[in-house]
Every structure is written in C-alpha cells, then in structure tokens.
ZAGU-291489 format. One record per residue (C-alpha): residue number from 1; x, y, z; residue in three letters. Coordinates in Angstrom, 1 decimal. Example, Ala and Ser with C-alpha at 12.3 -4.5 7.8 and 13.67 -1.06 7.14 Angstrom:
<rs>
seq X Y Z type
1 12.3 -4.5 7.8 ALA
2 13.7 -1.1 7.1 SER
</rs>
This chain:
<rs>
seq X Y Z type
1 -0.1 0.0 -0.1 MET
2 1.3 3.4 -0.8 GLU
3 2.5 5.7 1.9 PRO
4 -0.1 8.2 0.9 VAL
5 -2.9 5.5 0.9 HIS
6 -1.9 4.5 4.3 LEU
7 -1.8 7.8 5.9 CYS
8 -5.1 8.7 4.5 LEU
9 -6.6 5.4 6.0 LEU
10 -5.1 6.0 9.6 LEU
11 -6.5 9.6 9.5 SER
12 -10.0 8.3 8.7 PHE
13 -9.8 5.7 11.4 LEU
14 -8.8 8.2 13.9 SER
15 -11.4 10.4 12.9 SER
16 -13.8 7.7 13.0 LEU
17 -12.9 6.7 16.6 LEU
18 -12.9 10.3 17.7 ALA
19 -16.6 10.7 16.4 SER
20 -17.5 7.5 18.0 LEU
21 -15.8 8.5 21.6 PHE
22 -17.4 12.0 21.3 PHE
23 -21.1 10.5 20.5 TYR
24 -20.6 7.9 23.3 SER
25 -19.2 10.7 25.8 TYR
26 -22.3 13.0 24.7 LYS
27 -24.9 10.2 25.3 HIS
28 -23.5 9.1 28.7 LYS
29 -23.5 12.7 29.8 THR
30 -27.0 13.3 28.5 SER
31 -28.4 10.7 30.7 ASN
32 -26.7 12.1 33.7 VAL
33 -29.4 13.4 36.4 SER
34 -28.4 16.6 38.1 PHE
35 -30.1 17.6 41.5 PRO
36 -33.5 19.4 40.8 PRO
37 -33.8 23.3 41.9 GLY
38 -33.2 26.7 40.7 THR
39 -30.5 29.2 41.2 HIS
40 -33.0 32.1 41.5 GLY
41 -32.2 36.0 41.0 TRP
42 -29.0 36.6 39.3 PRO
43 -26.3 37.0 41.8 LEU
44 -28.2 37.1 45.2 ILE
45 -29.8 33.6 43.9 GLY
46 -32.3 32.7 46.8 GLU
47 -30.1 34.0 49.6 THR
48 -32.9 36.3 51.2 LEU
49 -35.6 33.4 51.2 SER
50 -33.2 31.1 52.9 PHE
51 -32.1 33.5 55.5 PHE
52 -35.5 34.9 56.2 HIS
53 -36.9 31.3 57.0 ASN
54 -34.4 28.4 56.5 PRO
55 -36.8 25.7 57.9 VAL
56 -39.7 26.9 55.4 ARG
57 -37.2 27.2 52.6 PHE
58 -36.2 23.7 53.0 ILE
59 -39.5 22.1 53.6 LYS
60 -41.1 23.9 50.5 GLU
61 -38.4 22.6 48.2 ARG
62 -38.1 18.9 49.4 THR
63 -41.8 18.8 49.1 GLU
64 -41.9 20.6 45.7 LYS
65 -38.9 18.4 44.3 TYR
66 -39.9 15.6 46.3 GLN
67 -36.0 15.2 47.0 SER
68 -33.9 15.4 49.9 HIS
69 -31.2 16.8 47.7 VAL
70 -31.7 20.3 45.6 PHE
71 -29.8 22.9 44.1 LYS
72 -30.2 26.6 45.0 THR
73 -27.8 29.7 44.8 SER
74 -26.7 31.2 48.2 LEU
75 -24.2 34.0 49.0 LEU
76 -23.4 34.4 45.2 THR
77 -22.5 30.9 44.8 HIS
78 -24.2 27.9 43.4 PRO
79 -25.1 25.5 46.2 MET
80 -26.2 21.8 46.5 ILE
81 -28.4 21.5 49.6 ILE
82 -28.5 18.1 51.5 PHE
83 -31.5 17.5 53.8 CYS
84 -32.2 14.5 56.3 GLY
85 -30.7 12.2 58.3 PRO
86 -29.2 10.1 55.7 ALA
87 -27.9 12.9 53.7 GLU
88 -26.1 14.3 57.1 ASN
89 -24.6 11.0 57.7 LYS
90 -23.3 10.8 54.1 PHE
91 -21.7 14.3 54.5 LEU
92 -20.2 13.7 57.8 PHE
93 -18.7 10.0 56.9 SER
94 -17.3 11.5 53.8 ASN
95 -15.2 14.4 55.3 GLU
96 -11.7 14.4 53.7 ASN
97 -12.6 11.7 51.6 LYS
98 -15.3 12.9 48.9 LEU
99 -15.5 16.5 50.2 LEU
100 -13.8 19.1 52.3 VAL
101 -15.0 22.1 54.3 ALA
102 -15.2 25.3 52.0 TRP
103 -14.2 28.7 53.1 TRP
104 -14.3 32.0 51.3 PRO
105 -11.3 33.4 49.7 ASP
106 -11.1 36.1 52.6 SER
107 -10.7 33.5 55.4 ALA
108 -7.9 31.6 53.2 LYS
109 -6.1 34.9 52.5 LYS
110 -6.3 36.1 56.4 MET
111 -5.5 32.3 57.7 PHE
112 -3.4 30.8 55.1 PRO
113 -1.8 28.3 57.4 HIS
114 -4.8 27.2 59.3 SER
115 -6.2 23.9 60.1 LEU
116 -9.2 25.0 58.3 LEU
117 -7.6 24.2 55.2 PHE
118 -5.9 20.9 55.8 TYR
119 -7.0 18.1 53.8 THR
120 -6.6 14.2 53.7 GLY
121 -3.7 12.8 55.7 ASP
122 -2.8 16.0 57.2 LYS
123 -6.2 16.8 58.6 ALA
124 -6.3 13.6 60.1 HIS
125 -3.0 13.8 61.8 SER
126 -4.2 17.0 63.2 THR
127 -7.3 16.2 64.5 ARG
128 -5.3 13.3 66.5 ARG
129 -3.0 16.0 67.6 LEU
130 -5.7 18.0 69.0 ARG
131 -7.6 15.0 70.8 MET
132 -4.3 14.6 72.6 LYS
133 -5.2 17.8 74.5 LEU
134 -8.3 16.3 75.6 MET
135 -7.0 13.8 78.3 LYS
136 -9.1 13.3 81.4 PRO
137 -6.5 15.1 83.3 ASP
138 -6.7 18.2 81.2 ASP
139 -10.5 18.0 81.1 LEU
140 -10.8 18.2 84.8 GLN
141 -8.7 21.3 85.0 ARG
142 -10.6 22.9 82.2 TYR
143 -13.9 22.4 84.3 VAL
144 -12.2 24.2 87.3 GLY
145 -11.1 26.8 85.2 ILE
146 -14.6 27.5 83.4 MET
147 -16.1 27.4 86.8 ASP
148 -13.7 29.9 88.3 ALA
149 -14.1 32.3 85.2 VAL
150 -17.7 32.2 85.3 ALA
151 -17.7 33.2 89.0 GLN
152 -15.5 35.9 88.5 CYS
153 -17.3 37.1 85.6 ASN
154 -20.8 37.0 87.5 MET
155 -19.3 38.9 90.1 LYS
156 -17.8 41.7 88.2 GLU
157 -20.3 42.1 85.4 GLU
158 -23.5 40.8 87.0 TRP
159 -23.8 41.7 90.5 GLU
160 -25.3 44.7 91.7 GLY
161 -26.7 45.6 88.3 LYS
162 -30.7 45.6 87.6 SER
163 -30.3 45.0 84.0 GLU
164 -27.7 43.4 81.9 VAL
165 -27.4 42.6 78.2 LYS
166 -26.9 38.7 78.6 ALA
167 -25.8 38.0 75.1 LEU
168 -22.9 40.6 75.1 SER
169 -21.8 39.3 78.5 LEU
170 -21.9 35.7 77.4 ALA
171 -19.6 36.7 74.4 LYS
172 -17.5 38.5 77.0 ALA
173 -17.3 35.4 79.2 TYR
174 -16.6 32.7 76.4 ASN
175 -13.8 35.0 74.8 PHE
176 -12.3 35.5 78.4 CYS
177 -12.2 31.8 79.2 LEU
178 -10.7 31.3 75.6 SER
179 -7.9 33.7 76.4 CYS
180 -7.3 31.6 79.6 ARG
181 -7.3 28.4 78.2 ILE
182 -5.7 28.8 75.0 MET
183 -3.1 31.5 75.4 ILE
184 -2.8 31.8 79.2 GLY
185 -3.8 35.4 79.5 ILE
186 -5.8 36.6 82.3 GLU
187 -5.3 40.2 82.4 ASP
188 -8.8 41.6 81.7 PRO
189 -7.0 44.8 79.8 ASP
190 -5.1 42.8 77.6 ARG
191 -8.2 40.4 76.9 ILE
192 -10.3 43.6 76.2 MET
193 -7.6 44.8 73.5 LYS
194 -7.5 41.4 72.0 LEU
195 -11.3 41.6 71.8 MET
196 -11.3 44.8 69.9 MET
197 -8.9 43.6 67.5 LYS
198 -11.3 40.7 67.0 PHE
199 -14.1 42.7 66.1 LYS
200 -12.4 44.6 63.5 VAL
201 -11.1 41.4 62.1 LEU
202 -14.8 40.0 62.2 LEU
203 -15.9 43.0 59.8 LYS
204 -13.7 42.1 57.2 GLY
205 -13.5 38.2 57.5 LEU
206 -16.2 37.4 55.3 MET
207 -16.5 40.3 53.0 GLY
208 -15.0 40.9 49.5 ILE
209 -11.1 40.5 49.8 PRO
210 -10.1 44.0 48.7 LEU
211 -6.8 44.3 50.5 ASP
212 -6.1 48.1 50.1 PHE
213 -6.2 50.8 52.6 PRO
214 -9.9 52.0 53.8 GLY
215 -11.5 48.5 53.0 THR
216 -12.8 46.4 55.8 ALA
217 -10.7 43.6 54.8 PHE
218 -7.5 45.6 54.7 TYR
219 -8.6 46.7 58.4 LYS
220 -9.1 42.9 59.2 ALA
221 -5.9 42.0 57.5 MET
222 -4.0 44.6 60.0 ARG
223 -5.7 43.3 62.9 ALA
224 -4.7 39.6 62.6 ALA
225 -0.8 40.8 62.0 GLU
226 -1.2 42.7 64.9 ALA
227 -2.5 39.6 67.0 MET
228 0.2 37.4 65.5 ARG
229 3.0 39.8 66.5 ARG
230 1.5 39.5 70.0 GLU
231 1.4 35.9 69.7 PHE
232 5.1 35.6 68.5 LYS
233 6.5 37.7 71.6 SER
234 4.4 35.1 73.7 MET
235 6.2 32.4 71.7 ILE
236 9.6 33.2 72.5 GLU
237 8.9 33.5 76.1 GLU
238 7.6 30.0 76.2 ARG
239 10.2 28.1 73.9 ARG
240 12.0 27.3 77.0 ALA
241 9.1 25.4 78.6 VAL
242 8.9 21.8 78.0 SER
243 9.5 19.9 81.6 SER
244 6.8 17.4 82.4 GLU
245 6.0 19.6 85.5 LYS
246 5.4 22.5 83.1 LYS
247 3.6 20.4 80.4 MET
248 0.7 19.9 82.9 GLN
249 -0.1 23.2 83.2 GLU
250 0.2 24.2 79.6 MET
251 -2.1 26.4 77.4 ASP
252 -3.0 25.7 74.0 LEU
253 -0.4 28.1 72.5 LEU
254 2.5 26.2 74.4 SER
255 1.4 22.8 74.1 TRP
256 1.2 23.4 70.0 LEU
257 4.9 24.5 70.4 LEU
258 6.2 21.4 71.8 VAL
259 3.9 18.6 71.0 THR
260 4.9 16.2 68.1 GLU
261 2.5 15.1 65.2 ASP
262 2.3 11.4 64.0 ASP
263 5.6 11.7 61.8 ALA
264 7.4 13.2 65.1 GLY
265 7.6 16.7 63.7 GLU
266 6.6 20.0 65.5 LEU
267 4.2 22.2 64.3 MET
268 5.6 25.3 62.3 PRO
269 5.4 28.5 63.9 LYS
270 3.1 29.9 61.2 GLU
271 0.5 27.1 61.8 GLU
272 0.5 27.5 65.5 VAL
273 -0.1 31.4 65.1 LEU
274 -3.1 30.9 62.7 ASP
275 -4.5 27.8 64.6 ASN
276 -4.8 29.8 67.6 VAL
277 -6.0 32.8 66.1 LEU
278 -9.0 30.6 64.6 CYS
279 -9.5 29.0 68.2 TYR
280 -9.8 32.3 69.7 LEU
281 -12.0 33.6 66.8 LEU
282 -14.5 30.6 67.5 ALA
283 -14.0 31.4 71.2 GLY
284 -15.3 35.1 70.4 HIS
285 -18.2 34.5 67.9 GLU
286 -19.0 31.0 67.9 ALA
287 -22.8 30.3 68.4 GLY
288 -22.2 29.1 72.1 THR
289 -22.8 32.5 73.3 SER
290 -26.2 32.6 71.7 SER
291 -27.0 29.3 73.3 THR
292 -26.1 30.7 76.8 VAL
293 -28.5 33.6 76.1 ALA
294 -31.0 31.3 74.6 MET
295 -31.0 29.1 77.7 VAL
296 -31.5 32.0 79.9 MET
297 -34.4 33.0 77.9 LYS
298 -36.4 29.5 78.2 TYR
299 -35.8 29.4 81.7 LEU
300 -37.3 32.6 82.2 ALA
301 -40.1 31.8 79.9 GLN
302 -41.0 28.4 81.5 MET
303 -40.8 28.5 85.4 PRO
304 -41.6 24.6 85.5 HIS
305 -38.4 24.0 83.5 VAL
306 -36.4 26.6 85.6 TYR
307 -37.5 24.8 88.8 ASP
308 -36.4 21.5 88.0 GLU
309 -32.9 22.9 86.7 VAL
310 -32.4 24.6 89.8 LEU
311 -33.4 21.6 92.1 LYS
312 -30.6 19.8 89.9 GLU
313 -28.1 22.4 90.2 GLN
314 -29.1 22.9 94.0 THR
315 -28.3 19.5 94.9 ASP
316 -25.0 19.7 93.1 ILE
317 -24.1 23.0 94.9 ALA
318 -25.0 21.6 98.4 MET
319 -22.8 18.8 97.9 SER
320 -19.7 21.0 97.4 LYS
321 -17.7 22.7 100.2 GLU
322 -17.5 26.4 100.2 ASP
323 -15.3 27.9 97.3 ASP
324 -14.9 24.2 96.0 GLN
325 -14.9 24.1 92.0 LEU
326 -16.9 22.0 89.8 LEU
327 -15.4 18.6 88.7 ASP
328 -16.2 16.0 85.8 LEU
329 -18.2 14.1 88.1 GLU
330 -20.4 17.2 89.0 ASP
331 -21.0 17.6 85.2 ILE
332 -22.1 14.0 84.7 LYS
333 -25.0 14.6 87.3 LYS
334 -26.4 17.5 85.3 MET
335 -28.6 15.3 83.1 LYS
336 -31.7 17.2 83.2 PHE
337 -29.8 20.3 82.7 THR
338 -27.8 18.8 79.5 TRP
339 -31.3 17.7 78.1 ASN
340 -32.7 21.6 78.3 VAL
341 -29.6 22.7 76.7 VAL
342 -29.9 20.0 74.0 CYS
343 -33.5 21.2 73.4 GLU
344 -32.6 24.7 73.3 VAL
345 -29.8 23.9 70.6 MET
346 -32.6 22.0 68.7 ARG
347 -35.0 25.1 68.6 LEU
348 -32.1 27.7 68.1 SER
349 -29.1 25.7 66.5 PRO
350 -25.9 27.7 67.5 PRO
351 -24.8 26.8 64.0 ALA
352 -26.7 27.5 60.8 GLN
353 -25.0 25.0 58.9 GLY
354 -21.5 24.8 57.0 SER
355 -20.4 24.5 53.6 PHE
356 -18.4 21.8 51.9 ARG
357 -16.8 21.2 48.5 VAL
358 -16.4 18.3 46.5 ALA
359 -13.1 16.7 45.9 LEU
360 -14.1 14.5 42.9 THR
361 -17.2 13.6 40.8 ASP
362 -19.7 11.2 42.9 PHE
363 -23.2 9.9 42.8 THR
364 -25.7 10.5 45.6 TYR
365 -29.1 9.2 45.3 ALA
366 -28.9 8.9 41.8 GLY
367 -27.4 12.7 41.4 TYR
368 -24.4 13.3 39.7 HIS
369 -22.4 15.8 41.9 ILE
370 -19.5 17.2 39.8 PRO
371 -16.0 17.6 41.3 LYS
372 -15.8 21.5 42.6 GLY
373 -19.5 21.6 43.6 SER
374 -20.4 23.4 46.7 LYS
375 -22.4 21.8 49.3 LEU
376 -24.4 23.0 52.4 LEU
377 -25.2 21.1 55.5 TRP
378 -27.9 22.5 57.8 THR
379 -29.5 21.4 61.1 PRO
380 -32.7 23.1 59.8 HIS
381 -33.4 20.1 57.7 SER
382 -34.3 17.8 60.7 THR
383 -34.6 20.0 63.9 HIS
384 -38.1 21.1 63.3 LYS
385 -39.0 18.1 61.1 ASN
386 -42.2 16.5 62.7 PRO
387 -40.9 13.0 61.3 GLU
388 -38.2 13.0 63.8 TRP
389 -39.4 15.6 66.5 PHE
390 -43.1 15.2 67.3 PRO
391 -44.8 18.6 67.9 GLU
392 -41.2 20.2 66.8 PRO
393 -42.3 23.8 68.2 GLU
394 -42.8 22.3 71.6 LYS
395 -40.2 23.0 74.0 PHE
396 -39.7 19.3 75.5 ASP
397 -36.4 18.3 77.2 PRO
398 -37.8 14.7 77.6 SER
399 -36.7 14.1 74.0 ARG
400 -33.3 13.5 74.8 PHE
401 -33.9 11.1 77.7 GLN
402 -32.7 7.6 77.3 GLY
403 -31.3 7.0 73.9 LYS
404 -32.4 10.3 72.6 GLY
405 -33.2 11.5 68.9 PRO
406 -32.6 9.0 66.1 ALA
407 -29.0 9.3 64.9 PRO
408 -27.9 12.2 62.7 HIS
409 -31.3 14.0 63.3 THR
410 -29.8 16.3 66.1 PHE
411 -26.8 18.1 64.6 THR
412 -26.3 21.4 66.2 PRO
413 -22.6 21.7 65.7 PHE
414 -22.4 18.9 62.7 GLY
415 -21.8 15.3 63.2 ASP
416 -24.4 14.0 65.4 SER
417 -22.2 11.0 66.6 ASP
418 -20.0 14.1 68.6 ARG
419 -23.3 15.5 70.0 THR
420 -25.8 13.0 70.2 ASN
421 -24.1 9.5 71.4 THR
422 -23.1 9.3 75.0 ASP
423 -23.6 13.1 75.5 CYS
424 -22.6 12.8 79.2 HIS
425 -19.4 11.0 78.9 SER
426 -18.6 13.5 75.8 ARG
427 -19.6 16.6 78.0 THR
428 -16.1 16.8 79.5 SER
429 -14.6 17.6 76.1 SER
430 -17.5 19.6 74.5 SER
431 -19.1 21.5 77.4 SER
432 -18.7 22.8 80.9 ALA
433 -21.7 24.3 82.6 PRO
434 -20.7 26.3 85.6 PRO
435 -23.6 26.7 88.1 SER
436 -23.5 30.0 89.7 ILE
437 -25.6 30.9 92.6 LEU
438 -27.7 34.0 93.3 GLY
439 -29.7 35.2 90.5 TYR
440 -33.0 34.5 89.2 ARG
441 -33.9 36.4 85.8 PHE
442 -37.0 37.5 84.2 CYS
443 -37.1 38.4 80.6 LEU
444 -37.9 42.2 80.0 LEU
445 -37.1 42.4 76.2 ILE
446 -36.3 39.6 73.7 ALA
447 -35.4 41.6 70.6 HIS
448 -34.6 39.2 67.6 MET
449 -31.8 41.0 65.5 LYS
450 -29.7 39.5 62.6 SER
451 -25.9 40.1 63.3 ILE
452 -25.1 38.9 59.7 GLY
453 -25.6 35.2 59.6 SER
454 -22.3 33.7 58.3 VAL
455 -23.2 29.8 58.1 MET
456 -19.3 29.0 57.4 ALA
457 -18.3 30.5 60.8 TYR
458 -21.5 29.2 62.7 GLY
459 -22.5 32.8 63.4 VAL
460 -26.1 32.6 64.2 VAL
461 -28.7 35.4 64.5 ALA
462 -28.0 37.5 67.3 GLY
463 -30.4 37.6 70.2 VAL
464 -30.4 41.0 72.4 LEU
465 -32.1 39.9 75.9 ILE
466 -32.1 42.3 78.8 VAL
467 -32.9 40.6 82.3 TRP
468 -33.7 41.9 85.7 ARG
469 -32.5 40.5 89.0 LYS
470 -35.8 39.8 91.0 VAL
471 -34.7 37.3 93.7 ALA
472 -31.9 34.9 94.8 ALA
473 -31.9 31.6 93.0 SER
474 -29.5 30.2 90.4 VAL
475 -28.8 30.8 86.6 VAL
476 -26.7 28.4 84.5 ILE
477 -24.2 29.7 82.1 CYS
478 -22.8 27.2 79.7 PHE
479 -19.8 27.4 77.8 ASN
480 -20.0 24.6 74.9 LEU
481 -16.5 24.1 73.6 LEU
482 -17.0 21.8 70.5 TRP
483 -14.6 20.8 67.7 ASP
484 -14.2 23.3 65.1 MET
485 -15.0 20.7 62.4 GLU
</rs>
C-alpha cells in the first residue's frame, strides 16, 4: 500500500474513533441526572429567602422537588443542599474523602496556614494531635477553670446591676475563657484589647477580599497581623517550657509549640499562630454565646423547667464545700440540665450550617455531583421536622432522655455522633456548665436581631436579651467548647 494511502486510512480511522468517542461521551453525559432546583435571581440567588426562614425554605423545596437533595444559589455561589438524616450521615462520614470544608477566599488569605484548610492525611493527623489535648486530667482542669472564670465574670459583670445584656456578657465570658485556656492570658485589659482587634477582624473576614487602605478586609488583615505579633512575643517567652511539670499546666499555645505529630515533627510557627487565631475566633463568635443567652430566655419563659433545673443545680451545689470548684463528676450529674441545653440547641441551633466542596465527581441518590460543587449542611433540615421530632415547636427536654433522637437528626454543631451519642461522657470534652448561685432572671425584652448570619463560621442570628435580677436563686451559664470541624 502506498504511503499516501496508508496515511489517509489512518486519518480516517482516527476521525472515526474520535467521532464514536464523542458520541459515546455525549450520550453518557446526557443521561446524567443533576439535583433539581433553581438558582433564583442573578447574583443574590435565593439567599434572602433562605435566611428569612430556613426551615420553611427547606420544607417547601423538598416537598416541591420530592427530593432531599436540591440545588440553589446562596451568597453568590451555586449550592447543593443536602437535607435529612441519611444525607447528614453521608456528608459527615465522607469528610476528607469525597469532600472537605469550604471557606471563602477572604478566610484563606487571612489564615493561610490554618487547620481549616487541611485535607487528607494532614487533616487526620492534626485532629489526632488536638485530641491528645483532651486527656481526662486536662479536662478536669478545664472544668475548674471554666467554673472559676464564670464566677469571676458574674461577680464583676452581673452583681449589683438591675439590668444586663445577656448575649454581650456571654460573648465576653466565652472570649475571656478562651484567652485563659488557649493563650494563658488573665489580664482583663489585655483581653479587652484582643477582643477589640477581633471585632475589627470579623468585620472584614467574610467580605470581599479587597486588600487596600480603607476597606474592611484591609483593616481585618492588619488586625490579624497585630495579633500574630503579640503571639510571637509570647512564643519566644515559652520556647524554654518543656519539662513534664510545666507541660501539665500548658495552655493551647504552649502545647502546640512542643507537641509532635504522628511523624515526630513539631508544628511550624506559622501554623501555630493561625490555628490559635482560629480557636480564639471561635471562642469570640461561635454560636455558644447565643446558646447561653437562649438557655436563659427559655428558663425565664418556662418556670416549671427552671424549677427542675434549679433543683438539680442546687443539689450539686449543696454537695460542694465552700469555694470548691466543679469537677467532671458534677458535670455528669447535670442530666436534666443537659437535656434542656440540647432542646435549646434543637430549637435555636448555634450553627446555621457549614459549607463543603466536592473533591471529586460522585453520585448520591442517583444525582451526579460534579467535582468542585459547593454543598451545604444545615440543622434546619431535621431539627423541626415532625417526622423526627413530634410537635417540633414544643419545648420538651424529655426528647433527649434515654437513647435520645434518632442518629443524625440532632446536629447542632455537625456530626451527630459527636453531639448525640453518650453526651454525658462527651460533656467533658465539649461543655462545662458552671452553676452560679445568687440570681433569678425574668425576661424584659427579647429583640431578635440579625448580626449577619454567616453559616461558614456558625455565627447565628443575634439575640439581644435584657434581664432583671428579681430574687436569689440560680442561673446556669454554659460554655460549649465543641470541635471546630
């Protein structure tokens, strides 16, 4: 065969194979089923509808599309929302496998070395490293610190005042406690300066990352750098701290500096700084402060619940010596109190949800989820669903007695296996509710005011609550220190 004829034959066969491949690929992709839904208005999508009433938003769309997975557009991004216990389980169990947490570009620029952006083996190794900090001896010490800080906070900020803003004081208490445990700072003036910097940081954290003078993001970046400089000076002071005796008294900053990971390596200084910043950020703005305020709100509105909580707390207080702090055994006795907190978090979740991004193409419930898709988990898909919680609007702490709700239906902070299973044994690593004697509160004003719900950081709608001291009794202040994941 002539060379020219051979070239023509090979060219023809190549074109034929390419055509067949293109037809096969086109036919295959045309049969792919994507989640139903609409992206709504240009740019804003369906953001306003979602934040106005997320429970109704989800209910209407799951009924309309007859699907627990649907697409929408939130915060200028196309989004796929997963709703229901099975969907929650799928998202939580495939973390760092099929998907990872997604954060806006502003957060990535502000905390480039943070654990927020770890994936794969690095994420698992870091999580195991953090869990080493939650040994029983350490947790016992944290409970006492939480109780001591709470008592000091109540004495300085509550006593002698006829009215207080509970949410603001709860945030101050949480941040003060975070500074004490994480970076060893107790000086009120120093803590206040840090808090002011954090407020500047927060204003620019979730905005457009325009880093030039005058923008909120520029100011936030400068605030973050100022805090890093302060932490660096603290690091230099602690480099020599390595003895076993000192290790037992270390805060998070010192512990991260001297603790090796699975590979026997120390965490780089840049990662230490960013991770401490992120933990402090959670201590300042996480939804735990709103949970504290909402617990007080419900106790004020429901005297019969308040009386039962009071009895449980009084029994614990009577068993303690004067000036004796709470310990883990006391926390485990707060069964009804914990049920009340769980019911508060069911009705008013501290986190509105969190974003994920698909690492690869995958299929769920017959729907094709392309690589790079942004997904949303939200507790609103189950917390007020009558299928899982009969009479969902009713405040009923008994829902959490015994085995409690079905798996993956109660997800105030995410994975229900971390919040719903054996909650009292996990209370030591996730919460410490100090009981403070001397106050009874009645609700004067409950003004629901949005403070910019940013689901990625679990910043929930703010609640301005004003209280009046009316008689001697007890109020419970809760500090919920959950995993950031």
